[in-house]
C-alpha positions as CSV (number, residue, x, y, z in Angstrom):
1,X,-61.3,-184.0,32.1
2,X,-60.8,-180.9,34.2
3,X,-57.4,-180.1,35.7
4,X,-58.7,-180.8,39.2
5,X,-60.0,-184.2,38.2
6,X,-56.7,-185.0,36.6
7,X,-54.9,-184.0,39.7
8,X,-57.2,-186.1,41.9
9,X,-56.7,-189.1,39.7
10,X,-52.9,-188.7,39.7
11,X,-52.6,-188.4,43.5
12,X,-55.3,-190.8,44.7
13,X,-53.1,-193.9,44.4
14,X,-50.3,-192.2,46.3
15,X,-52.7,-191.1,49.1
16,X,-54.2,-194.6,49.3
17,X,-50.7,-196.2,49.6
18,X,-49.7,-193.8,52.3
19,X,-52.9,-194.5,54.3
20,X,-52.5,-198.3,54.0
21,X,-48.9,-198.1,55.1
22,X,-49.8,-195.9,58.1
23,X,-53.1,-197.5,59.2
24,X,-53.4,-200.9,57.4
25,X,-56.8,-202.1,56.4
26,X,-56.9,-201.6,52.7
27,X,-60.7,-201.6,52.4
28,X,-61.1,-199.0,55.1
29,X,-58.4,-196.8,53.6
30,X,-59.9,-197.2,50.1
31,X,-63.3,-196.1,51.3
32,X,-61.8,-193.1,53.0
33,X,-60.0,-192.0,49.9
34,X,-63.1,-192.5,47.8
35,X,-65.2,-190.4,50.2
36,X,-62.5,-187.7,50.2
37,X,-62.3,-187.6,46.4
38,X,-66.0,-187.3,46.1
39,X,-66.1,-184.4,48.6
40,X,-63.2,-182.7,46.8
41,X,-64.8,-183.2,43.4
42,X,-68.1,-181.7,44.5
43,X,-66.7,-178.6,46.1
């Protein structure tokens, strides 16, 4: 596992929790985090 991948895995739950607190809608927030992680991993 690369250091970037480890960093993304470490912070993804925190980001998801913050989005859900701010915007509600767990499914929508989860999809947004997933898309962001995919974009970050491919760059």
